[in-house]
C-alpha positions as CSV (number, residue, x, y, z in Angstrom):
1,M,-192.7,34.2,-1.7
2,E,-191.2,33.2,-5.0
3,F,-191.8,34.9,-8.0
4,T,-190.4,35.2,-11.8
5,G,-188.9,38.2,-13.5
6,G,-188.3,37.3,-16.9
7,G,-186.8,34.1,-18.8
8,Q,-185.7,31.7,-16.3
9,L,-184.6,34.2,-13.6
10,T,-186.3,33.8,-10.2
11,V,-186.3,35.1,-6.9
12,R,-185.4,32.4,-4.2
13,I,-185.1,34.6,-1.2
14,T,-187.4,35.9,1.3
15,P,-187.4,37.8,4.5
16,D,-186.6,34.6,6.4
17,D,-183.1,34.9,4.8
18,V,-182.2,37.9,6.8
19,G,-178.4,37.3,7.9
20,K,-177.7,35.1,5.1
21,R,-175.2,36.0,2.1
22,V,-177.4,36.5,-1.0
23,S,-176.9,37.3,-4.7
24,V,-179.6,39.3,-6.3
25,R,-180.3,41.1,-9.7
26,R,-182.4,44.1,-10.0
27,T,-183.7,46.3,-12.9
28,E,-182.7,49.7,-13.1
29,E,-186.1,51.0,-14.4
30,A,-188.5,48.2,-13.7
31,G,-191.3,47.8,-16.2
32,L,-189.6,49.4,-19.1
33,P,-188.5,47.6,-22.2
34,G,-184.7,47.0,-22.6
35,A,-184.2,48.0,-18.7
36,K,-180.6,47.4,-17.4
37,F,-179.9,44.8,-14.7
38,T,-177.7,45.4,-11.6
39,D,-176.2,42.5,-9.7
40,T,-175.4,42.7,-5.8
41,V,-173.6,40.3,-3.7
42,G,-173.5,40.7,0.3
43,V,-175.4,39.8,3.3
44,L,-178.9,40.6,3.6
45,T,-179.4,42.7,6.6
46,S,-183.0,43.6,6.5
47,W,-186.1,43.5,4.6
48,N,-188.7,45.8,5.8
49,D,-191.7,47.4,4.1
50,G,-191.0,46.0,0.6
51,V,-187.1,47.2,1.0
52,L,-184.1,45.0,1.2
53,S,-180.8,46.2,2.8
54,I,-177.7,44.3,1.5
55,T,-174.2,44.9,2.9
56,R,-171.4,44.4,0.6
57,R,-168.0,43.0,1.5
58,S,-166.6,46.7,1.7
59,G,-169.4,47.7,4.4
60,E,-171.3,49.5,1.4
61,V,-175.3,49.3,2.2
62,V,-177.4,48.9,-0.7
63,R,-181.0,49.3,-0.7
64,I,-183.3,47.6,-3.1
65,D,-186.9,47.8,-3.7
66,A,-188.4,44.2,-3.9
67,S,-190.5,45.0,-6.9
68,A,-187.3,45.7,-8.7
69,L,-186.0,42.2,-8.2
70,V,-185.7,39.7,-11.0
71,A,-183.5,37.1,-9.3
72,G,-182.2,36.2,-5.9
73,K,-180.6,33.2,-4.2
74,V,-178.6,32.5,-1.2
75,V,-175.0,31.9,-1.9
76,P,-172.1,30.6,0.2
77,A,-171.0,32.6,3.5
78,A,-167.7,33.6,1.7
79,P,-166.1,32.8,-1.7
80,A,-162.9,30.5,-1.4
81,R,-159.6,32.4,-1.2
82,R,-157.2,31.9,-4.1
83,R,-154.1,32.6,-2.2
84,G,-153.0,33.4,1.3
85,P,-153.4,31.5,4.3
86,A,-156.8,30.1,5.5
87,A,-158.2,32.1,8.6
88,T,-161.2,32.5,10.2
89,F,-162.5,35.9,11.0
90,E,-162.4,35.5,14.8
91,E,-158.7,34.1,14.6
92,L,-157.8,37.1,12.7
93,A,-159.6,39.5,15.1
94,R,-158.0,38.2,18.1
95,V,-154.6,38.3,16.7
96,T,-154.9,41.7,15.2
97,A,-156.1,42.8,18.6
98,R,-153.3,41.2,20.6
99,A,-150.5,43.2,18.3
100,W,-152.3,46.6,19.2
101,Q,-153.2,46.3,22.8
102,P,-154.9,49.2,25.0
103,V,-153.7,50.6,28.0
104,E,-156.8,49.2,29.9
105,S,-159.7,46.8,29.0
106,E,-162.8,45.3,30.5
107,P,-165.2,42.6,29.2
108,L,-168.8,43.3,28.6
109,G,-169.9,39.5,28.0
110,A,-167.8,38.3,24.9
111,W,-167.3,42.2,24.1
112,Q,-164.0,43.9,25.1
113,L,-164.1,47.6,26.1
114,R,-160.6,49.0,25.4
115,A,-158.9,52.7,26.1
116,A,-155.8,53.9,25.4
117,G,-155.9,57.6,26.2
118,G,-157.4,58.5,22.8
119,F,-154.4,57.0,20.9
120,T,-156.0,55.1,17.8
121,R,-159.5,54.1,17.5
122,R,-158.2,50.6,17.3
123,A,-157.2,50.9,21.0
124,N,-160.1,52.9,21.9
125,S,-162.9,50.9,20.8
126,A,-165.2,48.1,21.8
127,L,-164.5,44.7,19.7
128,P,-167.5,42.7,19.8
129,L,-166.6,39.0,19.5
130,G,-170.0,37.3,20.4
131,D,-172.9,38.0,22.9
132,P,-172.4,41.0,25.1
133,G,-174.7,39.1,27.6
134,M,-177.6,41.7,27.5
135,P,-179.7,43.3,25.0
136,L,-178.2,45.3,22.2
137,D,-179.4,48.5,23.5
138,A,-178.5,48.2,27.0
139,A,-175.0,47.0,25.6
140,L,-174.3,50.2,23.9
141,E,-175.5,52.2,26.8
142,R,-172.7,50.5,28.8
143,V,-170.4,51.1,26.1
144,R,-171.3,54.8,26.2
145,E,-170.9,55.0,29.9
146,W,-167.7,53.3,30.2
147,Y,-166.0,55.6,27.5
148,A,-167.8,59.0,28.9
149,R,-166.2,58.1,32.2
150,R,-162.7,58.3,30.6
151,G,-163.5,61.5,28.4
152,L,-163.4,59.4,25.2
153,P,-166.0,59.1,22.4
154,A,-167.8,55.8,22.3
155,Y,-166.6,53.7,19.3
156,V,-167.8,50.0,18.6
157,Q,-165.6,48.2,16.1
158,T,-167.3,46.0,13.4
159,A,-166.3,43.7,10.5
160,T,-167.9,42.6,7.2
161,G,-166.7,40.6,4.1
162,A,-166.1,37.2,5.6
163,A,-167.9,34.1,7.2
164,G,-168.6,35.0,10.6
165,T,-168.5,38.9,10.4
166,Q,-170.7,41.4,11.7
167,E,-173.1,42.7,9.0
168,L,-176.1,42.5,11.1
169,L,-174.6,44.1,14.1
170,A,-173.1,47.0,11.7
171,A,-176.6,47.6,10.5
172,E,-178.1,47.7,13.7
173,L,-175.5,50.5,14.8
174,A,-176.4,52.4,11.9
175,R,-180.0,52.1,12.4
176,R,-179.5,53.5,15.9
177,G,-177.7,56.5,14.5
178,W,-174.0,55.5,14.9
179,T,-171.7,57.0,12.5
180,L,-169.3,55.2,10.2
181,E,-166.1,57.0,10.4
182,V,-163.3,54.8,9.3
183,T,-163.2,51.9,7.0
184,A,-160.0,49.4,6.4
185,E,-159.2,46.2,5.4
186,V,-157.4,43.1,6.9
187,W,-155.1,41.5,4.1
188,T,-153.4,38.3,4.5
189,G,-150.6,36.4,2.6
190,A,-147.9,34.0,3.1
191,L,-145.0,35.1,5.0
192,A,-142.0,33.5,3.0
193,P,-142.7,35.6,-0.4
194,V,-142.1,38.7,1.9
195,G,-138.9,37.6,3.5
196,D,-137.9,36.4,-0.2
197,L,-138.1,40.0,-1.6
198,D,-135.1,41.3,-3.6
199,A,-134.3,44.2,-1.1
200,D,-131.2,45.6,0.5
201,V,-131.7,44.9,4.1
202,S,-128.2,45.7,5.2
203,R,-129.3,49.2,6.5
204,V,-132.4,48.1,8.4
205,R,-131.9,47.9,12.1
206,L,-134.1,45.9,14.3
207,D,-134.6,46.5,17.9
208,R,-137.0,45.4,20.5
209,A,-138.2,48.9,21.7
210,C,-138.9,52.2,19.8
211,D,-136.4,54.8,20.4
212,A,-136.8,58.6,19.9
213,G,-135.7,58.6,16.4
214,W,-138.2,55.9,15.5
215,L,-141.1,57.8,17.2
216,S,-139.7,61.2,15.3
217,R,-140.9,59.4,12.0
218,Y,-144.1,57.8,13.2
219,Q,-147.1,60.1,12.0
220,R,-149.8,58.8,14.3
221,F,-149.4,60.9,17.5
222,T,-148.6,64.4,18.3
223,E,-147.0,63.8,22.0
224,P,-145.4,60.2,22.9
225,G,-147.0,59.9,26.2
226,P,-147.0,56.7,28.1
227,H,-150.2,55.3,26.4
228,V,-148.5,55.6,23.2
229,L,-145.4,53.5,24.1
230,K,-147.6,51.1,26.0
231,V,-149.6,50.5,22.9
232,L,-146.7,50.3,20.5
233,G,-144.5,47.9,22.8
234,S,-147.6,45.5,23.2
235,G,-147.8,42.2,21.7
236,P,-146.3,38.5,22.1
237,S,-143.1,39.3,20.3
238,V,-142.4,43.1,19.0
239,W,-139.9,44.1,16.6
240,F,-139.2,47.9,15.6
241,A,-137.2,48.3,12.1
242,S,-135.6,51.5,11.3
243,V,-133.5,52.7,8.3
244,P,-131.3,55.7,9.3
245,G,-131.7,58.9,7.5
246,T,-129.3,61.8,6.6
247,E,-130.7,64.1,9.2
248,G,-132.2,62.8,12.5
249,A,-135.3,60.9,11.9
250,P,-134.8,57.7,10.1
251,A,-135.4,57.3,6.3
252,A,-138.1,54.7,7.1
253,I,-139.6,52.6,9.8
254,G,-141.8,49.6,10.5
255,R,-143.3,47.3,13.4
256,C,-143.9,44.0,13.4
257,V,-145.8,41.6,16.0
258,V,-145.0,37.7,15.8
259,D,-147.8,35.5,17.3
260,G,-147.6,31.9,16.6
261,R,-148.1,31.5,13.0
262,W,-148.8,35.1,12.4
263,A,-146.6,38.0,11.5
264,G,-148.3,41.5,11.6
265,F,-147.0,44.5,9.9
266,M,-147.8,48.0,11.2
267,A,-146.5,51.5,11.0
268,V,-144.5,51.0,7.9
269,E,-143.3,54.7,6.9
270,V,-140.9,56.2,4.4
271,A,-139.8,59.9,4.4
272,P,-141.3,61.7,1.7
273,E,-137.8,62.6,0.1
274,C,-136.7,58.9,0.4
275,R,-139.8,57.2,-1.3
276,R,-139.5,55.1,-4.5
277,Q,-136.0,53.7,-3.3
278,G,-137.2,50.2,-2.0
279,L,-137.1,51.3,1.7
280,A,-140.6,50.1,2.6
281,S,-139.6,46.6,0.9
282,A,-136.4,46.5,2.8
283,V,-138.0,47.0,6.1
284,M,-140.9,44.6,5.1
285,A,-138.2,41.7,4.2
286,A,-136.1,42.5,7.5
287,L,-139.0,42.1,9.5
288,A,-140.4,39.1,7.9
289,R,-137.0,37.4,8.0
290,R,-136.8,37.8,11.7
291,A,-140.6,36.6,12.1
292,L,-139.6,33.5,9.9
293,D,-136.8,32.7,12.5
294,E,-139.6,32.8,15.3
295,G,-141.2,30.2,13.4
296,A,-144.2,32.5,11.6
297,S,-145.4,31.3,8.2
298,A,-148.4,33.9,7.6
299,A,-148.7,37.4,7.4
300,W,-151.3,40.2,8.0
301,L,-151.5,44.1,7.8
302,Q,-154.2,46.7,7.7
303,V,-154.6,49.0,4.8
304,E,-157.1,52.0,4.9
305,A,-159.7,52.0,2.1
306,D,-158.5,54.8,0.2
307,N,-154.7,54.1,0.6
308,E,-153.8,53.3,-2.9
309,S,-150.2,53.7,-2.7
310,A,-150.1,50.9,0.5
311,R,-152.3,48.6,-2.0
312,A,-149.9,49.1,-5.0
313,L,-147.0,48.2,-2.4
314,Y,-148.5,45.0,-0.6
315,S,-150.4,43.4,-3.4
316,P,-147.3,42.2,-5.4
317,M,-146.1,40.7,-2.4
318,G,-148.9,38.1,-2.3
319,F,-151.4,40.0,0.1
320,A,-155.1,40.1,-0.5
321,A,-158.1,41.5,1.4
322,H,-159.5,39.0,4.0
323,H,-162.1,41.1,5.4
324,S,-163.2,44.9,6.2
325,Y,-163.3,46.5,9.3
326,H,-165.3,49.6,10.4
327,H,-165.4,51.9,13.5
328,F,-168.8,53.5,14.3
329,R,-168.9,56.2,16.6
330,S,-172.1,56.8,19.0
331,A,-174.6,59.7,18.2
């Protein structure tokens, strides 16, 4: 099927292109003179009953009536990155998983079921990096059963926005009533510029384990039970940074996991009364220098979609979004 909308604009996509990355143009008010055009780029995840669903890089799903199309074409799987280290989605998915390991895990084909007493969705969700070895509905039922036996909600972590990500799986989860609860982004960048930050690192202390003071600044849990300590201490080479405060809890903290060429930064937090003093940059720089000493050259971190302060901090350091990831909860 190929049809023309106006001028030289031509629709060159069909339902056979589901699963491919496309760029389309549609009219806001089809058939009316002076109608406005809207462009959408993303993965074509379905084309049923004359309606297209396109998943954007962010994970947002756009539904378009085929009759409103005036142009459409298949485009390369992902745009070329202008900065930062080259990396595939699968490489980053495995590196980030090793930096935040669960207390227990079990394979389901090429999926990994992960649990850690409910401490963070990342450590308590199924990570699908291939074929589960059975039809999707059967796999999802196994996921539900596995988490139910542990008294936990069933989550599946998916990714969008890069070559090899999981737009089709995310669309199937949504179609089956799974609820999207959290969206974040994995950002990557060169490590050396972080280590070269003009920051006073003299007060930053680096340790192999987190102590009670570090935990008192960390805001992701209510009680630091064994499962929390297990997750925080997991990874190939783990470092904890802290800047002493004037009263009890540190003024700033951070965590870094070195894994081959990668250094992953997490849990960078600054006491509210100590913000805008360069402490977050100091923590990042100190951890980066230690990671460089261990042979790392590339960096990654995770930023929630609505965390504007984190984006403002990390973007000048050379970080940029690589892909988005999402946690879907079973209905």
